[in-house]
C-alpha atoms as one frame of an Amber mdcrd trajectory, in Angstrom:
protein
  73.979-103.958  71.762  75.331-103.165  68.292  78.907-103.093  67.063  79.251
-101.004  63.891  83.070-101.247  63.864  85.341-103.688  62.046  86.822-104.994
  65.323  85.245-107.083  68.035  84.140-105.175  71.131  84.436-106.550  74.635
  82.477-104.876  77.414  82.715-105.425  81.148  79.495-104.888  83.063  78.958
-103.640  86.583  75.743-103.016  88.482  75.694-100.055  90.869  73.048 -98.295
  92.904  70.608 -98.728  95.788  69.333-102.167  94.764  72.266-103.413  92.665
  72.490-106.567  94.804  68.992-107.588  93.680  69.983-107.513  89.990  72.270
-110.108  88.407  73.890-110.947  85.074  73.207-114.677  84.556  75.664-115.043
  81.660  78.495-113.257  83.478  79.758-109.695  83.524  81.497-109.749  80.124
  79.888-109.494  76.698  81.702-109.785  73.352  80.177-108.299  70.214  81.536
-109.530  66.893  82.386-106.952  64.188  79.321-105.545  62.394  77.087-107.634
  64.634  74.706-107.469  67.592  74.603-109.126  71.016  72.224-109.118  73.939
  72.843-109.104  77.673  70.195-110.421  80.053  69.665-108.800  83.428  67.660
-110.661  86.074  65.970-109.277  89.166  65.121-111.041  92.415  62.561-108.734
  93.953  62.244-108.528  97.728  59.905-105.565  98.220  56.860-104.042  96.528
  58.669-100.745  95.963  60.503-100.403  92.634  64.075-101.702  92.616  66.610
 -99.363  91.000  70.165 -99.776  89.752  72.449 -98.697  86.922  74.126-101.071
  84.470  77.488 -99.680  83.309  79.302-101.239  80.352  82.942-100.248  79.860
  85.127-101.235  76.915  88.252-103.322  77.438  90.935-101.750  75.295  89.317
-100.469  72.103  88.079 -96.878  72.076  84.393 -97.556  72.502  81.862 -95.467
  74.364  80.946 -96.363  77.920  77.277 -97.328  78.006  74.938 -96.796  80.956
  71.414 -98.114  81.407  68.989 -97.160  84.152  67.210-100.242  85.550  63.915
 -99.869  87.393  61.421-102.590  88.251  57.661-102.268  88.263  55.330-104.616
  90.141  52.211-105.125  88.035  50.692-108.271  89.524  51.003-110.106  92.828
  49.956-113.687  93.513  50.152-115.389  96.895  52.908-117.961  97.246  50.552
-120.208  99.231  47.723-120.330 101.739  47.874-121.624 105.285  44.762-122.562
 107.288  44.894-122.950 111.033  42.443-122.997 113.957  43.179-121.362 117.250
  41.137-119.804 120.042  41.132-116.027 119.822  41.363-115.576 123.599  41.625
-117.758 126.689  41.469-116.811 130.358
């Protein structure tokens, strides 16, 4: 995120959409960008399904006339590894 103005910008973030509960903002839902500076905002995903997770990140300004920013978030599963292997022996069928 870039701030080209001469005043600090403060944005509040909200996640909305079908899978918004799977996304989180580990550093909180507020980001401050110093004048003529840049800042980053990390978004984390805890995936529960193989289908893509989707949400929208909305950043709204607190006070100063700054544009509302929206970002479309969509996950993509590229590689799957088993969490573990379990071996067991059992008869297939008993009378």
